[in-house]
PyMOL CGO cylinders between C-alpha atoms (Angstrom):
from pymol import cmd
from pymol.cgo import CYLINDER

trace = [
    CYLINDER, -11.41, 12.71, -27.93, -13.87, 9.84, -27.91, 0.3, 1, 1, 1, 1, 1, 1,
    CYLINDER, -13.87, 9.84, -27.91, -16.10, 9.56, -30.96, 0.3, 1, 1, 1, 1, 1, 1,
    CYLINDER, -16.10, 9.56, -30.96, -18.63, 6.94, -29.88, 0.3, 1, 1, 1, 1, 1, 1,
    CYLINDER, -18.63, 6.94, -29.88, -20.90, 6.64, -26.88, 0.3, 1, 1, 1, 1, 1, 1,
    CYLINDER, -20.90, 6.64, -26.88, -19.15, 3.47, -25.74, 0.3, 1, 1, 1, 1, 1, 1,
    CYLINDER, -19.15, 3.47, -25.74, -15.73, 5.16, -25.98, 0.3, 1, 1, 1, 1, 1, 1,
    CYLINDER, -15.73, 5.16, -25.98, -17.01, 8.10, -23.94, 0.3, 1, 1, 1, 1, 1, 1,
    CYLINDER, -17.01, 8.10, -23.94, -18.31, 5.70, -21.30, 0.3, 1, 1, 1, 1, 1, 1,
    CYLINDER, -18.31, 5.70, -21.30, -14.99, 3.82, -21.19, 0.3, 1, 1, 1, 1, 1, 1,
    CYLINDER, -14.99, 3.82, -21.19, -13.23, 7.16, -20.72, 0.3, 1, 1, 1, 1, 1, 1,
    CYLINDER, -13.23, 7.16, -20.72, -15.52, 8.07, -17.80, 0.3, 1, 1, 1, 1, 1, 1,
    CYLINDER, -15.52, 8.07, -17.80, -14.94, 4.67, -16.21, 0.3, 1, 1, 1, 1, 1, 1,
    CYLINDER, -14.94, 4.67, -16.21, -11.18, 4.96, -16.65, 0.3, 1, 1, 1, 1, 1, 1,
    CYLINDER, -11.18, 4.96, -16.65, -11.17, 8.35, -14.95, 0.3, 1, 1, 1, 1, 1, 1,
    CYLINDER, -11.17, 8.35, -14.95, -13.14, 6.98, -11.98, 0.3, 1, 1, 1, 1, 1, 1,
    CYLINDER, -13.14, 6.98, -11.98, -10.81, 4.00, -11.67, 0.3, 1, 1, 1, 1, 1, 1,
    CYLINDER, -10.81, 4.00, -11.67, -7.73, 6.19, -11.91, 0.3, 1, 1, 1, 1, 1, 1,
    CYLINDER, -7.73, 6.19, -11.91, -8.99, 8.48, -9.14, 0.3, 1, 1, 1, 1, 1, 1,
    CYLINDER, -8.99, 8.48, -9.14, -9.75, 5.48, -6.93, 0.3, 1, 1, 1, 1, 1, 1,
    CYLINDER, -9.75, 5.48, -6.93, -6.37, 3.86, -7.65, 0.3, 1, 1, 1, 1, 1, 1,
    CYLINDER, -6.37, 3.86, -7.65, -4.47, 7.07, -6.91, 0.3, 1, 1, 1, 1, 1, 1,
    CYLINDER, -4.47, 7.07, -6.91, -6.26, 7.36, -3.57, 0.3, 1, 1, 1, 1, 1, 1,
    CYLINDER, -6.26, 7.36, -3.57, -5.49, 3.76, -2.64, 0.3, 1, 1, 1, 1, 1, 1,
    CYLINDER, -5.49, 3.76, -2.64, -1.84, 4.07, -3.71, 0.3, 1, 1, 1, 1, 1, 1,
    CYLINDER, -1.84, 4.07, -3.71, -1.45, 7.24, -1.64, 0.3, 1, 1, 1, 1, 1, 1,
    CYLINDER, -1.45, 7.24, -1.64, -2.87, 5.48, 1.41, 0.3, 1, 1, 1, 1, 1, 1,
    CYLINDER, -2.87, 5.48, 1.41, -0.48, 2.58, 0.92, 0.3, 1, 1, 1, 1, 1, 1,
    CYLINDER, -0.48, 2.58, 0.92, 2.50, 4.91, 0.62, 0.3, 1, 1, 1, 1, 1, 1,
    CYLINDER, 2.50, 4.91, 0.62, 1.48, 6.75, 3.80, 0.3, 1, 1, 1, 1, 1, 1,
    CYLINDER, 1.48, 6.75, 3.80, 1.05, 3.50, 5.75, 0.3, 1, 1, 1, 1, 1, 1,
    CYLINDER, 1.05, 3.50, 5.75, 4.42, 2.18, 4.60, 0.3, 1, 1, 1, 1, 1, 1,
    CYLINDER, 4.42, 2.18, 4.60, 6.10, 5.49, 5.42, 0.3, 1, 1, 1, 1, 1, 1,
    CYLINDER, 6.10, 5.49, 5.42, 4.61, 5.48, 8.95, 0.3, 1, 1, 1, 1, 1, 1,
    CYLINDER, 4.61, 5.48, 8.95, 5.76, 1.90, 9.44, 0.3, 1, 1, 1, 1, 1, 1,
    CYLINDER, 5.76, 1.90, 9.44, 9.31, 2.71, 8.31, 0.3, 1, 1, 1, 1, 1, 1,
    CYLINDER, 9.31, 2.71, 8.31, 9.44, 5.73, 10.62, 0.3, 1, 1, 1, 1, 1, 1,
    CYLINDER, 9.44, 5.73, 10.62, 8.19, 3.65, 13.55, 0.3, 1, 1, 1, 1, 1, 1,
    CYLINDER, 8.19, 3.65, 13.55, 10.77, 0.97, 12.82, 0.3, 1, 1, 1, 1, 1, 1,
    CYLINDER, 10.77, 0.97, 12.82, 13.63, 3.48, 12.70, 0.3, 1, 1, 1, 1, 1, 1,
    CYLINDER, 13.63, 3.48, 12.70, 12.53, 5.01, 16.01, 0.3, 1, 1, 1, 1, 1, 1,
    CYLINDER, 12.53, 5.01, 16.01, 13.05, 1.63, 17.63, 0.3, 1, 1, 1, 1, 1, 1,
    CYLINDER, 13.05, 1.63, 17.63, 9.83, 1.20, 19.66, 0.3, 1, 1, 1, 1, 1, 1,
    CYLINDER, 9.83, 1.20, 19.66, 8.86, -2.42, 19.03, 0.3, 1, 1, 1, 1, 1, 1,
    CYLINDER, 8.86, -2.42, 19.03, 5.17, -2.10, 19.95, 0.3, 1, 1, 1, 1, 1, 1,
    CYLINDER, 5.17, -2.10, 19.95, 4.56, 0.95, 17.79, 0.3, 1, 1, 1, 1, 1, 1,
    CYLINDER, 4.56, 0.95, 17.79, 6.54, -0.63, 14.96, 0.3, 1, 1, 1, 1, 1, 1,
    CYLINDER, 6.54, -0.63, 14.96, 4.47, -3.82, 15.17, 0.3, 1, 1, 1, 1, 1, 1,
    CYLINDER, 4.47, -3.82, 15.17, 1.18, -1.91, 15.02, 0.3, 1, 1, 1, 1, 1, 1,
    CYLINDER, 1.18, -1.91, 15.02, 2.38, 0.27, 12.14, 0.3, 1, 1, 1, 1, 1, 1,
    CYLINDER, 2.38, 0.27, 12.14, 3.61, -2.83, 10.29, 0.3, 1, 1, 1, 1, 1, 1,
    CYLINDER, 3.61, -2.83, 10.29, 0.23, -4.53, 10.67, 0.3, 1, 1, 1, 1, 1, 1,
    CYLINDER, 0.23, -4.53, 10.67, -1.51, -1.45, 9.30, 0.3, 1, 1, 1, 1, 1, 1,
    CYLINDER, -1.51, -1.45, 9.30, 0.87, -1.20, 6.33, 0.3, 1, 1, 1, 1, 1, 1,
    CYLINDER, 0.87, -1.20, 6.33, 0.59, -4.92, 5.57, 0.3, 1, 1, 1, 1, 1, 1,
    CYLINDER, 0.59, -4.92, 5.57, -3.19, -4.70, 5.62, 0.3, 1, 1, 1, 1, 1, 1,
    CYLINDER, -3.19, -4.70, 5.62, -3.18, -1.71, 3.26, 0.3, 1, 1, 1, 1, 1, 1,
    CYLINDER, -3.18, -1.71, 3.26, -0.78, -3.47, 0.88, 0.3, 1, 1, 1, 1, 1, 1,
    CYLINDER, -0.78, -3.47, 0.88, -2.80, -6.70, 0.86, 0.3, 1, 1, 1, 1, 1, 1,
    CYLINDER, -2.80, -6.70, 0.86, -6.01, -4.79, 0.19, 0.3, 1, 1, 1, 1, 1, 1,
    CYLINDER, -6.01, -4.79, 0.19, -4.42, -2.85, -2.66, 0.3, 1, 1, 1, 1, 1, 1,
    CYLINDER, -4.42, -2.85, -2.66, -3.06, -6.07, -4.14, 0.3, 1, 1, 1, 1, 1, 1,
    CYLINDER, -3.06, -6.07, -4.14, -6.43, -7.80, -3.93, 0.3, 1, 1, 1, 1, 1, 1,
    CYLINDER, -6.43, -7.80, -3.93, -8.03, -4.89, -5.81, 0.3, 1, 1, 1, 1, 1, 1,
    CYLINDER, -8.03, -4.89, -5.81, -5.33, -4.96, -8.47, 0.3, 1, 1, 1, 1, 1, 1,
    CYLINDER, -5.33, -4.96, -8.47, -4.00, -1.49, -7.67, 0.3, 1, 1, 1, 1, 1, 1,
    CYLINDER, -4.00, -1.49, -7.67, -0.60, -2.91, -6.76, 0.3, 1, 1, 1, 1, 1, 1,
    CYLINDER, -0.60, -2.91, -6.76, 0.82, -6.13, -8.22, 0.3, 1, 1, 1, 1, 1, 1,
    CYLINDER, 0.82, -6.13, -8.22, 0.52, -9.00, -5.75, 0.3, 1, 1, 1, 1, 1, 1,
    CYLINDER, 0.52, -9.00, -5.75, 4.23, -9.85, -5.93, 0.3, 1, 1, 1, 1, 1, 1,
    CYLINDER, 4.23, -9.85, -5.93, 5.20, -6.21, -5.34, 0.3, 1, 1, 1, 1, 1, 1,
    CYLINDER, 5.20, -6.21, -5.34, 2.91, -6.06, -2.30, 0.3, 1, 1, 1, 1, 1, 1,
    CYLINDER, 2.91, -6.06, -2.30, 4.29, -9.34, -1.01, 0.3, 1, 1, 1, 1, 1, 1,
    CYLINDER, 4.29, -9.34, -1.01, 7.86, -8.12, -1.44, 0.3, 1, 1, 1, 1, 1, 1,
    CYLINDER, 7.86, -8.12, -1.44, 7.18, -4.88, 0.41, 0.3, 1, 1, 1, 1, 1, 1,
    CYLINDER, 7.18, -4.88, 0.41, 5.42, -6.70, 3.25, 0.3, 1, 1, 1, 1, 1, 1,
    CYLINDER, 5.42, -6.70, 3.25, 8.33, -9.12, 3.53, 0.3, 1, 1, 1, 1, 1, 1,
    CYLINDER, 8.33, -9.12, 3.53, 10.89, -6.34, 3.72, 0.3, 1, 1, 1, 1, 1, 1,
    CYLINDER, 10.89, -6.34, 3.72, 8.85, -4.44, 6.31, 0.3, 1, 1, 1, 1, 1, 1,
    CYLINDER, 8.85, -4.44, 6.31, 8.42, -7.60, 8.39, 0.3, 1, 1, 1, 1, 1, 1,
    CYLINDER, 8.42, -7.60, 8.39, 12.14, -8.27, 8.28, 0.3, 1, 1, 1, 1, 1, 1,
    CYLINDER, 12.14, -8.27, 8.28, 12.91, -4.72, 9.44, 0.3, 1, 1, 1, 1, 1, 1,
    CYLINDER, 12.91, -4.72, 9.44, 10.25, -4.88, 12.18, 0.3, 1, 1, 1, 1, 1, 1,
    CYLINDER, 10.25, -4.88, 12.18, 11.62, -8.21, 13.43, 0.3, 1, 1, 1, 1, 1, 1,
    CYLINDER, 11.62, -8.21, 13.43, 15.11, -6.73, 13.55, 0.3, 1, 1, 1, 1, 1, 1,
    CYLINDER, 15.11, -6.73, 13.55, 13.79, -3.87, 15.67, 0.3, 1, 1, 1, 1, 1, 1,
    CYLINDER, 13.79, -3.87, 15.67, 11.98, -6.29, 18.00, 0.3, 1, 1, 1, 1, 1, 1,
    CYLINDER, 11.98, -6.29, 18.00, 15.09, -8.46, 18.33, 0.3, 1, 1, 1, 1, 1, 1,
    CYLINDER, 15.09, -8.46, 18.33, 17.23, -5.44, 19.23, 0.3, 1, 1, 1, 1, 1, 1,
    CYLINDER, 17.23, -5.44, 19.23, 15.01, -4.70, 22.23, 0.3, 1, 1, 1, 1, 1, 1,
]
cmd.load_cgo(trace, "trace")
């Protein structure tokens, strides 16, 4: 338990940040999951739109520091590669 006023404030701020980060991370996971499902279904147009949405969510999370920028870049790259493979198969 925090003993000083500044420690109590830091604790409040940390709780707010954690709640915000959890929400952002959940949104990113959902977007990536939708993109992967669209890619596996094979429809190139739907897969492209889902990929764009997932890439945007990942970039936003990385810019806010919720996800490491290299991790976001890696995930975007892998999704792009899978989406391109789906588009090429058409």
